[in-house]
N, C-alpha and C positions, 0 to 999 in steps of 0.2 A: 570493603567490598565495592567494586565497580561493576560495570556491565559485563555479563558473561553470556555468550551466545553459543549454545550447545545443540548439536544435532543427534537424533536417535533414529536410526533405521532398524526397525524390528521385523522379524519374520515369525516370532512366537508371541502370542497374545499374553500368556502368563508372564513372560519375561518383561514385557512392557508394563503390565500392571504392577509387578513387584518393584520395578525401577521407579515408576511414577509414585507409588505409595511411599517408598523410602525417601524420595526427594521431598514430598510434602511433609513427612514426619521430621526430616532434618530442618526444614524451614520453620516449622512450628516450634521445634526445640530451640532454635536460635532466635525466637521472637520476631521472625520475619512475617510479612503478610503473605500467606499462601493462597495462590489463585490457580484455579483449574479451568481450562478452556478446551475441552475435548468433546467428543460426541456424547449425547445424552446418556446412552447406554453405558459407555465407559465411565462417565462421571458417577453414575449411580453405583457401579461396582466398586470404584475406588473409594468413594465416600463411605460406602457400606463396609469396606474392609478396615476402616479406621475405628478407633474407639468413639463412643458418642461425643465425648468432650473434644476429641481431635476433629471429628467431622463437622462439628458446629463452628469451628474456627476456620474452615476452608471456604474461601469465597469462590463459588461456582458461577462462572459467567457463560453466557450464550456464545458458543464458538462461532456460529454463523454471523452473529451480530458484531463480534469483535473483528472478524475477518471479512467484513462486508465489501470493503474496497481498500486497496493498498495504502493510499494516502491517509484515509480515516483510521485504518488499523494502526499505523505508526503514531498518529496523534493520540489515539486512545492509550497506547502503551506509555507514551510520554506522560499523559495526565495521570494514569493509574500509578505510575511510579512516583511522580512528584507528590501525589496525595498520600501514599502509604509507605514510601520506602523505609526500610529495605523490602523488596518484593521478590518472591520466588514464584515463577509462572511455569506451569506445565501445560503445553498447548499442542493442538493438532492444526498446523497451518493448512490452508487449502491445497488440495492435490489437483493437478491439471485436469480440467474438465471443460473448459471453454475454448476460445480461439487461441492460436499461437501467441497473439499479442497479449491476451490476458494472462496466460501462463508466464510469459516473459516478464510482465510487470510484477507479478508476485515474486518471481525469482530475483528481480532487481531489488525489491523490498528486502528480501533476505540478505542480499549482497551488501546492502548499505547499512545494516543494523549496527555494526560495530562502530561506525563513525557517527551515525545518527544518535545513538543512545549511549555513547561512551561515558559521559559524566554521571550517568544514573546508577543507582544501587539496585540493579535488576539482574536476577539470575533467570535466564530464559532457556527452557528445555523445549526444543521443537521436535515433536515425535511424529514420525512418518511410518505408516504401514507399508513396508517394502513390497508386500505381496500385491498391493494395488497400484504400484508405480511401474511405469515403463523404464527401461534402462537410462534414457536421457533425463528423466525426472530424478532418478536416484543419483545420477552424476551431478545434477545441479545442487542437491543437498550437500554433497561432499565438497563442492568448491565454494559454498557460501557460509559454511559454519567452521569457525576456527578450532572448535573442539568437537570431537565425536565421542559419543558414549557407547561403549561396548560391554561385553560381559565382565570385563575387569575394571569397569568404571570409566570416567572421562579421560581422554588422551588428546594431546595436541594433534591437529590434523595437518600433515605436511602438504596435502593437496589443496589447502585453502587459498583462494584467489581474492576474496573480498570484492571490492568494487570493480576490479579488473575483469571479473567474470562476465559481466553484462554491461560494461561501461562504454561500449562503442556506439557512436551515433549513426543510425541508418540514414541513407540519403532521402528516403521518403517513408511516409506511414505505410503500414500494411494495407493492401487493397481491401476496400470495403464498398460494396455496391450501394448506391442510393436507390430508394424505393419511391422517390418523388423528386420534385424540382430542387435545385440547389439555390439557396437565397444568399446573396452577397451584399455586404456592407463595406464601405471604405473606412479605414482608420485615419481620421484627421486630427487636428490639434485639439478638438473639444471632446473630452471624455464624457461630460454630461450629455452631450448630443448623441454620442454613440450609445450610451446606456438607454436613453429614451427610444432611439430607433430599434435597438435590440429588444427591449421590452415589448414594443409594439409588434415586432415581427413574431416574437414568441406567442403573444396573444392571438395574432392572426393565424398562426399554425395550430392553435389549440393545445399548446403545451401546458401541462399542469402548472399551477402557480408556483409550487415549491421548486419544480425543476427549472422554470423560467428564472426565478430569483437566483438559484445557484449558478445557472449559465451566465447571467448578467454579471454576477460577482466575479466569476472566473475570468470572463473575457475582459472585464475592466482592469484586472490586475495584469493580464497579458498585454493589453493595449498600452497600458502605462509603461511597460517594459519596452515596447516598440518605440514609443515616443521618447523615453528618457535614455535608453541604452542601445536602441537599434537604429534603423534607417529613418525613423521619424514618420514613416508611412507604411501602410500595409493593408490587409483586408481580413474580413471575417466572413466565413461561409458556414451556413447552417443547413442541414438536411436530415431527412429521416432515413435511418438504416433499417435492416430487417427486424431488429429487436431493440432499437435504441435511437436516441437523438445524438447527432454528431455535430461538432463544431470545430472548424479549422481556423486558427489564427496565424496569418502569414506575415512574416517580417522580411522585407526586401533585402536587408543586410545579411541575415543569417548568422548573427552573433551568438545565439543561444546554442552552444555546442555540447552541453553536458546532458545526456538523457536521464541522469539521476538528479537533476536540479529539482528542488522542491521537496526532496525526501529527507533533508537534513534540518532538524529543528534549529541547529546552531546558525543556519543561514538567516534566521529571523533577526540576528544582530545587524544585518545589512538590509536596507529597504528592498532591493531587488529579490533577495532570497526569501524575505518574509512574504512577498506577493506570490511567489511560486509555491511556498508552503501552504498558503491559503487556497491557491488554485487546486493543488493536489487533493485537498479535503472537500472542495466544492463539487468535483466531478467524481465519477467512479473509476475511470482509467484515463491516463494522460500519456500520450506519446510525444516525444521530441525528436524531430528529424530535420535534415536539411543538408545543404552544401554551402559553399561560399557565395552562391547566388541567391540564397534565401533560406530561412528556416520556417518550419511549420510545427505548431503545437496543436495536436488533435485531442479534443476533449470528448469523452464518451459518457453518456448518461443512459445507463442500461435500464430497460424496463424491469420493474420489481425491486430495484435497489433504491438507495436514497430514502428509505423509510416508507415511501409511498409509491404507487404506480405512476407512470409517466403522464 
């Protein structure tokens, strides 16, 4: 067993529950670690439809906690499988409810799953209530899952695009208004100095300590990339958005061309990839954009995420 990424678009609640229950029973019968990450109401119905001994063996996790942010969700799946493999997971990924950028980053996560988790013994069923999805969201499910589950069971998906579905780098981040002044720091040769300046700025802005620590960690990794692999100079800009702290890290060379960078755990075998893997987990959303004249990595720290308020 290697990684399987299957999509289920359902219009009928009973069909979803029957499919999910049989998937869990199949996992238990094969001595796999069965995990359920769906809404609380659906989890209660599914566990209640199993025998007491079966229900006791199903690991129910908080869906919102698992899918709090794309980078941390991928890391959580990685840890879960390494700890318990083989794993069968029935999950309800987030449906589009935020900005276009946030929806796109969740779609990018789905698109990179097959390369990010390929070596792992994980069977992942992503269930989507088609009744609550717009046509574009349903289309994204079809291009990011290599197998679709229908009434006749799993079938190969000829419309699957994988990383090509959302792999194009935009020229600039999505527009986001600042609700206060933009504070700018230069990236020089001293990373310790940049970390001190950034920590002092976060304290001056009144940023919560846990958010400030995450921001400093993320910027340190990106600034190291600028010095080691980029132009050797750039800038860091921090400001307050409508519901979040935002930080832009600009590299004058613009060499970071892959908007999926940092989503692949295998990148940890290379120092640059490992830094971006850490950065994805330190922030809530990360955008990569640019042209030959420079690249920008935008970090989002959204109010109410990251375990605590900002």
